[in-house]
C-alpha positions, 0 to 999 in steps of 0.5 A: 099531735095534740099533747093529750092524745098519747100514742095516737095523735096526728101522724097515726090517725091520718094513716090508721084506717089504711095501715089496719084495712084488714080490720075494716073489712065486712068479714071482720067488722059485721060479726062484731057488731052483730054480737055487739047489737045483740047484746046491747039490745035497744042500747044505748051502748058505750064504746071506751076507745071509739077511734075512728068509728070502726065498730060505733058507725056501723053500730049506730047505723043499726039504730043503737044510740052509741057515745064513746069515751076516746082520748085522742082527739085526731082519731075522732076527728076522722070519725067525725069527718065520716058519714054518721059520724055526726050522730056519735057522741064522744067525750075525750078522755081516758075510758079508764077513769072518764064518767059520761051521763047515763046508763048503758046496756052494754060497754065495750072495749074491743081489738085489745084496747084493754091492753093500752092500760099499761098498768094493772090497777088502771085495767082495774079501774077500766072494769069498775068504769064500765061497771059504773055506766052498766045498767042492771042487767047490762054487760061489759064486752071486751075482745083481747089476744091471749098473750103469745107466751107460749111462742116464747123459747127461753131466752126470746123476748120477741114475736114477730106477727108480720112480715113483708117486703117493706114492713116489719111488726113484732111484739116483745115482752118481759114476762116478769111485769106483764109489760110488752110493746108492739114494734112497726118498721117500715121501709119507704123511699124516705129511709126506714121508720120505727114506731113503737106502743107500750101494752100490758098484756093480761090473762083471762083468769086476771080479767075474770078477777078485774070484773069480780072486784068491780061486781060483775060475773063472767056470762060468755067467753068464746073464742070470737065474735061468731061464738066459737068455743073458747079452748085452750088453742085459742088466741083470742077470746070475746068475754061478756061480764053482766052487772047483776040485775037487783 
């Protein structure tokens, strides 16, 4: 693991695609890429947190120039090893503050990755960084879950989201600070392994205020990539904030 890879070093990068195989299936990837391509137009597009290229590679395959900002060298190495990976420019750094040359028609941050920024100040900085990279009329697209606090009865802090014979996964919440962690427990022939990663959950209205502070305005919010209406029962949202023209 490289010292700067944070929670996504070599050990996690090696199994990332296989451990999240359902997120790499066409039914998960294609709608996201289709909507991002629609929003990006002719591009170029910038992805915050490119990871192993789940979104960047098929978006580039549509002819849209794509650049990425990614903290993990180990994840970026996996992207580079894939067909078309050498066409994706990736800048190693923190997407809350790292700047790259040029401006973009769309900046995207998918799959709950806004929550990897574990302080409100860094989430605000992320919106400002996105706005700084956008052309007038360009948009910042975020996919993130709605906090699952409705599932917490009084006194309970954990919500399971995967249970099988060999793997358990659950989130823990601190409702006073909006801190949360995802925990993964895996049983193998070698014994039991536990891995956790910290997050900060964030509400849609809070994101809207961050956008306003960055000079962006909400254009659309849907439940998912196929533009289903966002309602009080939605467990996730895809939100689009626009940088005003002029």
